[in-house]
C-alpha atoms as an extended CHARMM CRD file, in Angstrom:
* protein
*
       288  EXT
         1         1  MET       CA            -12.3430000000       22.3770000000      -23.7950000000  PROA      1               0.0000000000
         2         2  ALA       CA            -11.4730000000       20.1250000000      -20.8240000000  PROA      2               0.0000000000
         3         3  VAL       CA            -10.2090000000       21.9520000000      -17.7320000000  PROA      3               0.0000000000
         4         4  ARG       CA             -6.6400000000       20.9600000000      -16.9100000000  PROA      4               0.0000000000
         5         5  PRO       CA             -6.1050000000       21.1940000000      -13.1440000000  PROA      5               0.0000000000
         6         6  LEU       CA             -2.8710000000       22.1740000000      -11.4910000000  PROA      6               0.0000000000
         7         7  GLU       CA             -1.1460000000       19.2340000000       -9.8420000000  PROA      7               0.0000000000
         8         8  HSD       CA              0.5840000000       19.3090000000       -6.4780000000  PROA      8               0.0000000000
         9         9  LEU       CA              2.5760000000       16.9340000000       -4.2460000000  PROA      9               0.0000000000
        10        10  LEU       CA              2.4620000000       18.1150000000       -0.6500000000  PROA      10              0.0000000000
        11        11  GLU       CA              4.8440000000       16.7830000000        1.9720000000  PROA      11              0.0000000000
        12        12  LEU       CA              3.0800000000       15.7700000000        5.2220000000  PROA      12              0.0000000000
        13        13  ARG       CA              4.3980000000       15.9450000000        8.7690000000  PROA      13              0.0000000000
        14        14  ASP       CA              5.4330000000       12.2690000000        8.7380000000  PROA      14              0.0000000000
        15        15  GLY       CA              7.3910000000       12.5550000000        5.4850000000  PROA      15              0.0000000000
        16        16  LEU       CA              4.7200000000       11.1180000000        3.1790000000  PROA      16              0.0000000000
        17        17  ARG       CA              3.5890000000       13.0510000000        0.0950000000  PROA      17              0.0000000000
        18        18  THR       CA             -0.0710000000       13.5710000000       -0.7720000000  PROA      18              0.0000000000
        19        19  TYR       CA             -1.2630000000       14.3690000000       -4.2900000000  PROA      19              0.0000000000
        20        20  CYS       CA             -3.8500000000       17.0470000000       -4.9270000000  PROA      20              0.0000000000
        21        21  ARG       CA             -5.4380000000       18.5720000000       -8.0010000000  PROA      21              0.0000000000
        22        22  GLU       CA             -6.3270000000       22.2590000000       -7.9020000000  PROA      22              0.0000000000
        23        23  TYR       CA             -8.9900000000       23.6040000000      -10.2270000000  PROA      23              0.0000000000
        24        24  VAL       CA             -8.5490000000       27.3620000000      -10.4890000000  PROA      24              0.0000000000
        25        25  GLY       CA            -11.6820000000       29.4530000000      -10.1430000000  PROA      25              0.0000000000
        26        26  PRO       CA            -12.9630000000       32.7990000000       -8.7490000000  PROA      26              0.0000000000
        27        27  THR       CA            -12.0550000000       33.6300000000       -5.1880000000  PROA      27              0.0000000000
        28        28  GLN       CA            -15.2280000000       35.4430000000       -4.1130000000  PROA      28              0.0000000000
        29        29  GLN       CA            -16.8870000000       32.2320000000       -2.9740000000  PROA      29              0.0000000000
        30        30  TRP       CA            -15.6550000000       29.6700000000       -0.3950000000  PROA      30              0.0000000000
        31        31  PRO       CA            -13.2230000000       27.1210000000       -1.9250000000  PROA      31              0.0000000000
        32        32  VAL       CA            -14.4170000000       23.4990000000       -2.1260000000  PROA      32              0.0000000000
        33        33  VAL       CA            -12.4060000000       20.4570000000       -1.0360000000  PROA      33              0.0000000000
        34        34  CYS       CA            -13.7110000000       17.1090000000       -2.3700000000  PROA      34              0.0000000000
        35        35  LEU       CA            -12.8180000000       14.0280000000       -0.3350000000  PROA      35              0.0000000000
        36        36  PRO       CA            -13.3860000000       10.4810000000       -1.6840000000  PROA      36              0.0000000000
        37        37  GLY       CA            -14.4790000000        7.2080000000       -0.1710000000  PROA      37              0.0000000000
        38        38  ILE       CA            -12.2700000000        4.6610000000        1.4570000000  PROA      38              0.0000000000
        39        39  THR       CA            -11.1190000000        2.8420000000       -1.6860000000  PROA      39              0.0000000000
        40        40  ARG       CA            -11.3430000000        5.7720000000       -4.1220000000  PROA      40              0.0000000000
        41        41  ASN       CA             -9.3240000000        8.7820000000       -5.2330000000  PROA      41              0.0000000000
        42        42  CYS       CA             -9.5050000000       12.2480000000       -6.6620000000  PROA      42              0.0000000000
        43        43  ARG       CA            -10.5660000000       10.9770000000      -10.1260000000  PROA      43              0.0000000000
        44        44  ASP       CA            -14.1100000000       10.5090000000       -8.7280000000  PROA      44              0.0000000000
        45        45  PHE       CA            -14.4490000000       14.2830000000       -8.9680000000  PROA      45              0.0000000000
        46        46  GLU       CA            -12.8780000000       14.8930000000      -12.3720000000  PROA      46              0.0000000000
        47        47  ASP       CA            -16.2880000000       15.8320000000      -13.8660000000  PROA      47              0.0000000000
        48        48  LEU       CA            -17.7810000000       17.5900000000      -10.8500000000  PROA      48              0.0000000000
        49        49  ALA       CA            -14.7340000000       19.7150000000      -10.0250000000  PROA      49              0.0000000000
        50        50  PRO       CA            -14.4950000000       21.6450000000      -13.3240000000  PROA      50              0.0000000000
        51        51  GLU       CA            -18.1820000000       22.5020000000      -13.0390000000  PROA      51              0.0000000000
        52        52  LEU       CA            -17.7480000000       23.8180000000       -9.5380000000  PROA      52              0.0000000000
        53        53  ALA       CA            -14.6470000000       25.7240000000      -10.5630000000  PROA      53              0.0000000000
        54        54  ARG       CA            -16.8150000000       28.0510000000      -12.6200000000  PROA      54              0.0000000000
        55        55  THR       CA            -17.6050000000       29.8720000000       -9.4070000000  PROA      55              0.0000000000
        56        56  ARG       CA            -14.8150000000       28.9300000000       -6.9410000000  PROA      56              0.0000000000
        57        57  ARG       CA            -11.4940000000       27.1950000000       -6.3800000000  PROA      57              0.0000000000
        58        58  VAL       CA            -11.7400000000       23.4440000000       -6.0560000000  PROA      58              0.0000000000
        59        59  PHE       CA             -9.2150000000       21.0080000000       -4.5450000000  PROA      59              0.0000000000
        60        60  THR       CA             -9.4090000000       17.2320000000       -4.9300000000  PROA      60              0.0000000000
        61        61  PRO       CA             -6.7390000000       15.3640000000       -2.9160000000  PROA      61              0.0000000000
        62        62  ASP       CA             -5.9180000000       11.6520000000       -2.9550000000  PROA      62              0.0000000000
        63        63  LEU       CA             -5.9910000000       10.4250000000        0.6510000000  PROA      63              0.0000000000
        64        64  ARG       CA             -2.7810000000        8.7720000000        1.7940000000  PROA      64              0.0000000000
        65        65  GLY       CA             -2.4710000000        5.2770000000        0.3260000000  PROA      65              0.0000000000
        66        66  ARG       CA             -4.6530000000        6.0570000000       -2.6730000000  PROA      66              0.0000000000
        67        67  GLY       CA             -4.1170000000        7.3450000000       -6.2020000000  PROA      67              0.0000000000
        68        68  ARG       CA             -0.8560000000        9.2190000000       -6.5780000000  PROA      68              0.0000000000
        69        69  SER       CA             -0.3640000000        9.8390000000       -2.8490000000  PROA      69              0.0000000000
        70        70  ASP       CA              2.3360000000        7.8450000000       -1.0860000000  PROA      70              0.0000000000
        71        71  ARG       CA              1.5400000000        4.4580000000        0.4400000000  PROA      71              0.0000000000
        72        72  ASP       CA              2.0690000000        4.5420000000        4.1710000000  PROA      72              0.0000000000
        73        73  PRO       CA              4.6710000000        2.0350000000        5.4430000000  PROA      73              0.0000000000
        74        74  ASP       CA              2.7420000000        1.8220000000        8.6900000000  PROA      74              0.0000000000
        75        75  TRP       CA             -0.8030000000        0.5950000000        7.8630000000  PROA      75              0.0000000000
        76        76  ARG       CA             -1.9970000000        1.6000000000       11.3280000000  PROA      76              0.0000000000
        77        77  ARG       CA             -1.8330000000        5.2670000000       10.2100000000  PROA      77              0.0000000000
        78        78  TYR       CA             -4.6780000000        4.6500000000        7.7770000000  PROA      78              0.0000000000
        79        79  ASN       CA             -7.0200000000        6.0970000000       10.3900000000  PROA      79              0.0000000000
        80        80  LEU       CA             -9.3400000000        9.0150000000       10.9250000000  PROA      80              0.0000000000
        81        81  ASP       CA             -6.8400000000       11.0780000000       12.9700000000  PROA      81              0.0000000000
        82        82  SER       CA             -4.3300000000       10.8780000000       10.1270000000  PROA      82              0.0000000000
        83        83  TYR       CA             -6.8510000000       11.7360000000        7.4720000000  PROA      83              0.0000000000
        84        84  VAL       CA             -8.0850000000       14.8040000000        9.3420000000  PROA      84              0.0000000000
        85        85  ALA       CA             -4.5870000000       15.9950000000       10.0570000000  PROA      85              0.0000000000
        86        86  ASP       CA             -3.7290000000       15.4980000000        6.3270000000  PROA      86              0.0000000000
        87        87  VAL       CA             -6.6580000000       17.6800000000        5.2800000000  PROA      87              0.0000000000
        88        88  VAL       CA             -5.7730000000       20.3660000000        7.7760000000  PROA      88              0.0000000000
        89        89  ALA       CA             -2.2330000000       20.3190000000        6.3520000000  PROA      89              0.0000000000
        90        90  LEU       CA             -3.6250000000       20.7710000000        2.8700000000  PROA      90              0.0000000000
        91        91  LEU       CA             -5.7130000000       23.7370000000        4.0570000000  PROA      91              0.0000000000
        92        92  ASP       CA             -2.7040000000       25.3200000000        5.6310000000  PROA      92              0.0000000000
        93        93  HSD       CA             -0.4840000000       24.7040000000        2.6110000000  PROA      93              0.0000000000
        94        94  PHE       CA             -2.8550000000       26.5730000000        0.3110000000  PROA      94              0.0000000000
        95        95  ALA       CA             -3.7460000000       29.2090000000        2.9740000000  PROA      95              0.0000000000
        96        96  LEU       CA             -7.3660000000       28.2410000000        2.9330000000  PROA      96              0.0000000000
        97        97  GLY       CA             -9.0070000000       29.7220000000        5.9750000000  PROA      97              0.0000000000
        98        98  ARG       CA            -12.4540000000       28.2210000000        5.5290000000  PROA      98              0.0000000000
        99        99  VAL       CA            -13.7580000000       25.7820000000        2.9280000000  PROA      99              0.0000000000
       100       100  VAL       CA            -16.7730000000       23.7820000000        1.9820000000  PROA      100             0.0000000000
       101       101  ILE       CA            -16.1180000000       20.0230000000        2.1270000000  PROA      101             0.0000000000
       102       102  ILE       CA            -17.8960000000       17.6420000000       -0.2130000000  PROA      102             0.0000000000
       103       103  GLY       CA            -17.2890000000       14.2200000000        1.3540000000  PROA      103             0.0000000000
       104       104  THR       CA            -18.2350000000       10.8420000000       -0.0680000000  PROA      104             0.0000000000
       105       105  SER       CA            -18.5900000000        8.1020000000        2.5570000000  PROA      105             0.0000000000
       106       106  LEU       CA            -15.2470000000        8.1520000000        4.4600000000  PROA      106             0.0000000000
       107       107  GLY       CA            -14.7150000000       11.6650000000        3.0730000000  PROA      107             0.0000000000
       108       108  GLY       CA            -17.8940000000       12.7480000000        4.8200000000  PROA      108             0.0000000000
       109       109  ILE       CA            -16.7560000000       11.2490000000        8.1200000000  PROA      109             0.0000000000
       110       110  ILE       CA            -13.4850000000       13.1550000000        7.7520000000  PROA      110             0.0000000000
       111       111  GLY       CA            -15.5380000000       16.3290000000        7.0620000000  PROA      111             0.0000000000
       112       112  MET       CA            -17.6880000000       15.8130000000       10.1320000000  PROA      112             0.0000000000
       113       113  THR       CA            -14.6840000000       15.1640000000       12.3610000000  PROA      113             0.0000000000
       114       114  LEU       CA            -12.6940000000       18.0690000000       10.9940000000  PROA      114             0.0000000000
       115       115  GLY       CA            -15.6950000000       20.3770000000       11.5290000000  PROA      115             0.0000000000
       116       116  ALA       CA            -16.1040000000       19.2190000000       15.1400000000  PROA      116             0.0000000000
       117       117  ARG       CA            -12.3900000000       19.6440000000       15.9280000000  PROA      117             0.0000000000
       118       118  HSD       CA            -11.7250000000       22.7690000000       13.8650000000  PROA      118             0.0000000000
       119       119  PRO       CA            -15.0740000000       24.5630000000       13.4600000000  PROA      119             0.0000000000
       120       120  GLN       CA            -13.4070000000       27.6930000000       12.2180000000  PROA      120             0.0000000000
       121       121  ARG       CA            -12.1800000000       25.9000000000        9.0540000000  PROA      121             0.0000000000
       122       122  LEU       CA            -15.5870000000       24.9220000000        7.5940000000  PROA      122             0.0000000000
       123       123  ALA       CA            -18.0710000000       27.1620000000        5.8130000000  PROA      123             0.0000000000
       124       124  GLY       CA            -20.2860000000       24.2240000000        4.7780000000  PROA      124             0.0000000000
       125       125  LEU       CA            -20.4170000000       20.4350000000        4.4500000000  PROA      125             0.0000000000
       126       126  VAL       CA            -21.9570000000       18.1050000000        1.8820000000  PROA      126             0.0000000000
       127       127  LEU       CA            -22.3040000000       14.5130000000        3.1000000000  PROA      127             0.0000000000
       128       128  ASN       CA            -22.5530000000       12.0370000000        0.2230000000  PROA      128             0.0000000000
       129       129  ASP       CA            -24.4080000000        8.9840000000        1.5530000000  PROA      129             0.0000000000
       130       130  ILE       CA            -22.8990000000        9.0660000000        5.0020000000  PROA      130             0.0000000000
       131       131  GLY       CA            -24.0590000000       10.1300000000        8.4360000000  PROA      131             0.0000000000
       132       132  PRO       CA            -23.2940000000        9.7000000000       12.1260000000  PROA      132             0.0000000000
       133       133  GLU       CA            -24.3900000000        6.0590000000       12.1880000000  PROA      133             0.0000000000
       134       134  LEU       CA            -23.0580000000        3.3360000000        9.8790000000  PROA      134             0.0000000000
       135       135  ASP       CA            -25.4290000000        0.5330000000        8.9840000000  PROA      135             0.0000000000
       136       136  PRO       CA            -23.6140000000       -2.7620000000        9.8450000000  PROA      136             0.0000000000
       137       137  ALA       CA            -24.8210000000       -4.3920000000        6.6070000000  PROA      137             0.0000000000
       138       138  GLY       CA            -23.0990000000       -1.7600000000        4.5010000000  PROA      138             0.0000000000
       139       139  LEU       CA            -19.9800000000       -1.7870000000        6.6750000000  PROA      139             0.0000000000
       140       140  GLN       CA            -19.7290000000       -5.5530000000        6.2770000000  PROA      140             0.0000000000
       141       141  ARG       CA            -20.0870000000       -5.3470000000        2.4860000000  PROA      141             0.0000000000
       142       142  ILE       CA            -17.4590000000       -2.6010000000        2.2060000000  PROA      142             0.0000000000
       143       143  GLY       CA            -15.0840000000       -4.4840000000        4.4940000000  PROA      143             0.0000000000
       144       144  SER       CA            -15.3110000000       -7.6640000000        2.4080000000  PROA      144             0.0000000000
       145       145  SER       CA            -14.8200000000       -5.8500000000       -0.8990000000  PROA      145             0.0000000000
       146       146  VAL       CA            -11.7960000000       -3.8550000000        0.2720000000  PROA      146             0.0000000000
       147       147  GLY       CA             -9.8830000000       -7.0810000000        0.7630000000  PROA      147             0.0000000000
       148       148  GLU       CA            -10.6950000000       -8.5390000000       -2.7070000000  PROA      148             0.0000000000
       149       149  PRO       CA             -7.7930000000       -9.3320000000       -5.1520000000  PROA      149             0.0000000000
       150       150  LEU       CA             -6.6480000000       -6.1160000000       -6.7550000000  PROA      150             0.0000000000
       151       151  SER       CA             -5.1140000000       -7.1030000000      -10.1090000000  PROA      151             0.0000000000
       152       152  VAL       CA             -6.6170000000       -7.6890000000      -13.5360000000  PROA      152             0.0000000000
       153       153  VAL       CA             -4.9240000000       -8.2350000000      -16.9460000000  PROA      153             0.0000000000
       154       154  ASP       CA             -6.5900000000       -5.4950000000      -19.1290000000  PROA      154             0.0000000000
       155       155  TRP       CA             -9.0880000000       -2.6620000000      -19.0510000000  PROA      155             0.0000000000
       156       156  GLU       CA            -11.8940000000       -4.8940000000      -20.3410000000  PROA      156             0.0000000000
       157       157  ALA       CA            -11.4100000000       -7.0760000000      -17.2630000000  PROA      157             0.0000000000
       158       158  ALA       CA            -11.2250000000       -4.0390000000      -15.0250000000  PROA      158             0.0000000000
       159       159  ALA       CA            -14.5460000000       -2.7370000000      -16.4460000000  PROA      159             0.0000000000
       160       160  GLU       CA            -16.1780000000       -6.1290000000      -15.9990000000  PROA      160             0.0000000000
       161       161  ARG       CA            -15.0450000000       -6.4130000000      -12.3860000000  PROA      161             0.0000000000
       162       162  ALA       CA            -16.3840000000       -2.9020000000      -11.7580000000  PROA      162             0.0000000000
       163       163  ARG       CA            -19.6900000000       -3.8760000000      -13.4040000000  PROA      163             0.0000000000
       164       164  VAL       CA            -20.0540000000       -7.0550000000      -11.3150000000  PROA      164             0.0000000000
       165       165  GLY       CA            -19.2690000000       -5.1220000000       -8.1260000000  PROA      165             0.0000000000
       166       166  TYR       CA            -21.3740000000       -2.0550000000       -8.7120000000  PROA      166             0.0000000000
       167       167  ALA       CA            -24.1720000000       -2.8850000000      -11.1620000000  PROA      167             0.0000000000
       168       168  ALA       CA            -26.7230000000       -3.0800000000       -8.3440000000  PROA      168             0.0000000000
       169       169  ILE       CA            -26.1520000000        0.5410000000       -7.3440000000  PROA      169             0.0000000000
       170       170  LEU       CA            -25.4920000000        1.8910000000      -10.8680000000  PROA      170             0.0000000000
       171       171  PRO       CA            -28.1320000000        0.0760000000      -12.9240000000  PROA      171             0.0000000000
       172       172  ASP       CA            -28.1970000000        2.5290000000      -15.7870000000  PROA      172             0.0000000000
       173       173  TYR       CA            -24.4710000000        2.3370000000      -16.6860000000  PROA      173             0.0000000000
       174       174  THR       CA            -23.4950000000        1.5060000000      -20.2710000000  PROA      174             0.0000000000
       175       175  PRO       CA            -20.3090000000       -0.3770000000      -21.3590000000  PROA      175             0.0000000000
       176       176  ASP       CA            -18.6300000000        2.9590000000      -22.0020000000  PROA      176             0.0000000000
       177       177  ALA       CA            -19.6220000000        4.2000000000      -18.5440000000  PROA      177             0.0000000000
       178       178  TRP       CA            -18.1100000000        1.0830000000      -16.9400000000  PROA      178             0.0000000000
       179       179  GLN       CA            -14.8960000000        1.7100000000      -18.8690000000  PROA      179             0.0000000000
       180       180  LYS       CA            -14.7580000000        5.2930000000      -17.5150000000  PROA      180             0.0000000000
       181       181  PHE       CA            -15.6240000000        4.0190000000      -14.0080000000  PROA      181             0.0000000000
       182       182  ALA       CA            -12.8290000000        1.4690000000      -14.1290000000  PROA      182             0.0000000000
       183       183  ARG       CA            -10.2800000000        4.0510000000      -15.0560000000  PROA      183             0.0000000000
       184       184  ARG       CA            -11.2110000000        6.0080000000      -11.9450000000  PROA      184             0.0000000000
       185       185  VAL       CA            -10.7650000000        2.9550000000       -9.7250000000  PROA      185             0.0000000000
       186       186  TYR       CA             -7.8280000000        1.1320000000      -11.3430000000  PROA      186             0.0000000000
       187       187  ARG       CA             -4.4010000000        2.1370000000      -12.6990000000  PROA      187             0.0000000000
       188       188  GLU       CA             -2.0670000000        0.4580000000      -15.1400000000  PROA      188             0.0000000000
       189       189  ILE       CA              1.1230000000       -0.5900000000      -13.3680000000  PROA      189             0.0000000000
       190       190  ALA       CA              2.6670000000       -2.3510000000      -16.4310000000  PROA      190             0.0000000000
       191       191  PRO       CA              1.4420000000       -4.0680000000      -19.5810000000  PROA      191             0.0000000000
       192       192  GLY       CA             -0.8790000000       -6.9000000000      -18.4710000000  PROA      192             0.0000000000
       193       193  ARG       CA             -1.0120000000       -5.6170000000      -14.9040000000  PROA      193             0.0000000000
       194       194  ILE       CA             -3.8580000000       -3.2970000000      -13.8530000000  PROA      194             0.0000000000
       195       195  GLU       CA             -4.5220000000       -2.8190000000      -10.1690000000  PROA      195             0.0000000000
       196       196  ARG       CA             -7.0050000000       -1.0420000000       -7.9080000000  PROA      196             0.0000000000
       197       197  ASP       CA             -5.4390000000        2.2980000000       -7.1580000000  PROA      197             0.0000000000
       198       198  MET       CA             -4.9880000000        1.8500000000       -3.4280000000  PROA      198             0.0000000000
       199       199  ASP       CA             -2.7490000000        0.2590000000       -0.8730000000  PROA      199             0.0000000000
       200       200  SER       CA             -4.0650000000       -3.2410000000       -0.0580000000  PROA      200             0.0000000000
       201       201  ASN       CA             -3.0540000000       -2.6550000000        3.6030000000  PROA      201             0.0000000000
       202       202  ILE       CA             -6.0460000000       -0.2920000000        3.8720000000  PROA      202             0.0000000000
       203       203  ALA       CA             -8.0800000000       -3.5180000000        4.2980000000  PROA      203             0.0000000000
       204       204  ARG       CA             -6.1110000000       -4.3150000000        7.4350000000  PROA      204             0.0000000000
       205       205  ALA       CA             -6.8120000000       -0.8950000000        8.9080000000  PROA      205             0.0000000000
       206       206  LEU       CA            -10.5140000000       -1.1950000000        8.1010000000  PROA      206             0.0000000000
       207       207  ALA       CA            -10.7250000000       -4.6770000000        9.6820000000  PROA      207             0.0000000000
       208       208  GLU       CA             -9.3090000000       -3.2350000000       12.9010000000  PROA      208             0.0000000000
       209       209  TYR       CA            -11.7260000000       -0.2440000000       12.7700000000  PROA      209             0.0000000000
       210       210  ARG       CA            -14.7990000000       -2.4590000000       12.2180000000  PROA      210             0.0000000000
       211       211  GLY       CA            -14.4630000000       -3.6360000000       15.8120000000  PROA      211             0.0000000000
       212       212  GLY       CA            -14.4540000000       -0.0010000000       17.0850000000  PROA      212             0.0000000000
       213       213  PRO       CA            -16.9620000000        2.7900000000       17.3290000000  PROA      213             0.0000000000
       214       214  GLN       CA            -19.4360000000        3.2640000000       14.5130000000  PROA      214             0.0000000000
       215       215  ASP       CA            -21.1950000000        6.2980000000       15.9600000000  PROA      215             0.0000000000
       216       216  PHE       CA            -20.3400000000        9.8870000000       15.0530000000  PROA      216             0.0000000000
       217       217  TRP       CA            -23.2550000000       11.6080000000       16.7210000000  PROA      217             0.0000000000
       218       218  GLN       CA            -20.9610000000       13.7250000000       18.9210000000  PROA      218             0.0000000000
       219       219  GLU       CA            -19.2060000000       15.0880000000       15.8360000000  PROA      219             0.0000000000
       220       220  PHE       CA            -22.4920000000       15.6010000000       13.9940000000  PROA      220             0.0000000000
       221       221  ASP       CA            -24.0790000000       17.3770000000       16.9530000000  PROA      221             0.0000000000
       222       222  ALA       CA            -21.0980000000       19.7420000000       17.1500000000  PROA      222             0.0000000000
       223       223  LEU       CA            -22.0420000000       20.9950000000       13.6460000000  PROA      223             0.0000000000
       224       224  ALA       CA            -25.4340000000       22.4290000000       14.6450000000  PROA      224             0.0000000000
       225       225  ALA       CA            -24.5320000000       25.9080000000       13.3330000000  PROA      225             0.0000000000
       226       226  LEU       CA            -22.9540000000       24.6700000000       10.0920000000  PROA      226             0.0000000000
       227       227  PRO       CA            -24.7980000000       24.6930000000        6.8120000000  PROA      227             0.0000000000
       228       228  MET       CA            -25.1100000000       21.0800000000        5.6440000000  PROA      228             0.0000000000
       229       229  LEU       CA            -26.5240000000       19.0490000000        2.8050000000  PROA      229             0.0000000000
       230       230  CYS       CA            -26.8730000000       15.2670000000        2.9280000000  PROA      230             0.0000000000
       231       231  LEU       CA            -27.4050000000       13.1980000000       -0.2380000000  PROA      231             0.0000000000
       232       232  ARG       CA            -28.6710000000        9.6410000000        0.2280000000  PROA      232             0.0000000000
       233       233  GLY       CA            -28.8140000000        6.9010000000       -2.3780000000  PROA      233             0.0000000000
       234       234  GLU       CA            -32.2720000000        5.4400000000       -2.5760000000  PROA      234             0.0000000000
       235       235  TRP       CA            -30.8810000000        1.9500000000       -1.9760000000  PROA      235             0.0000000000
       236       236  SER       CA            -28.0710000000        2.8360000000        0.4160000000  PROA      236             0.0000000000
       237       237  ASP       CA            -27.0090000000        0.0750000000        2.7960000000  PROA      237             0.0000000000
       238       238  LEU       CA            -24.6990000000        2.3400000000        4.8350000000  PROA      238             0.0000000000
       239       239  LEU       CA            -26.9200000000        5.3840000000        5.4850000000  PROA      239             0.0000000000
       240       240  SER       CA            -30.4010000000        4.2090000000        6.4730000000  PROA      240             0.0000000000
       241       241  ALA       CA            -33.5160000000        6.2050000000        5.9820000000  PROA      241             0.0000000000
       242       242  ALA       CA            -34.0490000000        6.1030000000        9.7840000000  PROA      242             0.0000000000
       243       243  THR       CA            -30.6410000000        7.6410000000       10.3820000000  PROA      243             0.0000000000
       244       244  LEU       CA            -31.3030000000       10.3960000000        7.8730000000  PROA      244             0.0000000000
       245       245  GLN       CA            -34.5730000000       11.1640000000        9.6620000000  PROA      245             0.0000000000
       246       246  ALA       CA            -32.7190000000       11.3210000000       13.0020000000  PROA      246             0.0000000000
       247       247  MET       CA            -30.1930000000       13.6250000000       11.4310000000  PROA      247             0.0000000000
       248       248  GLN       CA            -32.9560000000       15.9750000000       10.3560000000  PROA      248             0.0000000000
       249       249  ARG       CA            -34.4690000000       15.9920000000       13.8750000000  PROA      249             0.0000000000
       250       250  ALA       CA            -31.1080000000       16.8190000000       15.3950000000  PROA      250             0.0000000000
       251       251  HSD       CA            -30.2460000000       19.4630000000       12.7880000000  PROA      251             0.0000000000
       252       252  PRO       CA            -33.5050000000       21.0130000000       11.5170000000  PROA      252             0.0000000000
       253       253  GLN       CA            -31.6330000000       23.1850000000        8.9840000000  PROA      253             0.0000000000
       254       254  LEU       CA            -30.0640000000       20.1590000000        7.3670000000  PROA      254             0.0000000000
       255       255  GLN       CA            -30.9150000000       19.9370000000        3.6560000000  PROA      255             0.0000000000
       256       256  THR       CA            -31.5130000000       16.4190000000        2.3550000000  PROA      256             0.0000000000
       257       257  VAL       CA            -31.9740000000       14.9670000000       -1.1090000000  PROA      257             0.0000000000
       258       258  THR       CA            -32.5750000000       11.3390000000       -2.0750000000  PROA      258             0.0000000000
       259       259  ILE       CA            -30.8640000000       10.2690000000       -5.3010000000  PROA      259             0.0000000000
       260       260  ASN       CA            -33.0830000000        7.7310000000       -7.0350000000  PROA      260             0.0000000000
       261       261  ALA       CA            -31.8070000000        4.4660000000       -8.4540000000  PROA      261             0.0000000000
       262       262  ARG       CA            -28.5510000000        4.7080000000       -6.5400000000  PROA      262             0.0000000000
       263       263  GLY       CA            -27.0850000000        2.7330000000       -3.6540000000  PROA      263             0.0000000000
       264       264  HSD       CA            -23.9170000000        3.5030000000       -1.6980000000  PROA      264             0.0000000000
       265       265  THR       CA            -22.8120000000        5.8840000000       -3.1000000000  PROA      265             0.0000000000
       266       266  PRO       CA            -24.1320000000        8.2800000000       -5.6320000000  PROA      266             0.0000000000
       267       267  THR       CA            -21.3320000000        9.2630000000       -8.0100000000  PROA      267             0.0000000000
       268       268  LEU       CA            -22.2090000000       12.9680000000       -7.8900000000  PROA      268             0.0000000000
       269       269  ASP       CA            -22.4260000000       12.9250000000      -11.6510000000  PROA      269             0.0000000000
       270       270  GLU       CA            -26.2100000000       12.4620000000      -11.4710000000  PROA      270             0.0000000000
       271       271  PRO       CA            -28.2350000000       15.5390000000      -12.5010000000  PROA      271             0.0000000000
       272       272  ALA       CA            -30.0690000000       15.4130000000       -9.1730000000  PROA      272             0.0000000000
       273       273  SER       CA            -26.7910000000       15.3720000000       -7.2390000000  PROA      273             0.0000000000
       274       274  ARG       CA            -25.3880000000       18.2270000000       -9.2940000000  PROA      274             0.0000000000
       275       275  ALA       CA            -28.5480000000       20.2700000000       -8.8620000000  PROA      275             0.0000000000
       276       276  ALA       CA            -28.6030000000       19.7320000000       -5.1220000000  PROA      276             0.0000000000
       277       277  ILE       CA            -24.9510000000       20.7010000000       -4.6720000000  PROA      277             0.0000000000
       278       278  SER       CA            -25.3420000000       23.7770000000       -6.8100000000  PROA      278             0.0000000000
       279       279  ALA       CA            -28.3920000000       24.9180000000       -4.9380000000  PROA      279             0.0000000000
       280       280  PHE       CA            -26.7040000000       24.3170000000       -1.5770000000  PROA      280             0.0000000000
       281       281  LEU       CA            -23.5800000000       26.2610000000       -2.5150000000  PROA      281             0.0000000000
       282       282  ALA       CA            -25.7740000000       29.1300000000       -3.6940000000  PROA      282             0.0000000000
       283       283  THR       CA            -27.2290000000       29.4940000000       -0.1940000000  PROA      283             0.0000000000
       284       284  LEU       CA            -23.8260000000       30.0920000000        1.3750000000  PROA      284             0.0000000000
       285       285  PRO       CA            -22.6210000000       33.6300000000        2.0220000000  PROA      285             0.0000000000
       286       286  ARG       CA            -19.6930000000       34.9410000000        0.0170000000  PROA      286             0.0000000000
       287       287  ALA       CA            -16.1740000000       34.4400000000        1.3000000000  PROA      287             0.0000000000
       288       288  VAL       CA            -14.8550000000       37.1340000000        3.5410000000  PROA      288             0.0000000000
């Protein structure tokens, strides 16, 4: 039987509402908060979260401007400071003292930054194909795709657009898998109108960011005492193998796993990703 999560709309300090799914689980282990990539939403974790909820509570929010969270009328607030503050507000709302963050791409950057600024709030961190240095090739690719036209006429077209955009990093996907993938990325606004489930103004914010700092070593170095796992897609163009090696030198206790036949990013539905996350969580002490 499919696990039906609880659904919440939380009001943030600036009046926006953020949507979050809560998967109820045992409370003896640290809760997990799953944070998606820049154009994605909580549906990326709809298979992973119920599995994790067998042993702990799991929360999967939509970042502002994505999914069922409010679109921000000021696109300049689509920035790291806002995202970190929003996650802290979520932790406070649910009275979560410490959590494990599983962060995909932007979600991992949010996790690193939150851990550096609020070290008492993290019990562990899983970085999904992200690190303290962003490869310019991957950043350029992501920046160009975020600004692509958002609308298609039906789910077949949505699946085909997803296949064209992601087939190189998900080479084993079947037509059914592309349909499922599309329904995580798009939403039906009205008959004949299906759109990517995000605010198009996020592209403006990313374009401004791409001229700024792309180095998060200070944040990463601040996490020296934090248990961490980093997953890297074998073909990743955002997290280079050289950066991963540098991360291991800086943080000798960092656990790393390469996910074969994946680019940026692994979906976390791969058996290797699931096994790595499960093994990592098993190494953490029980919640106190």
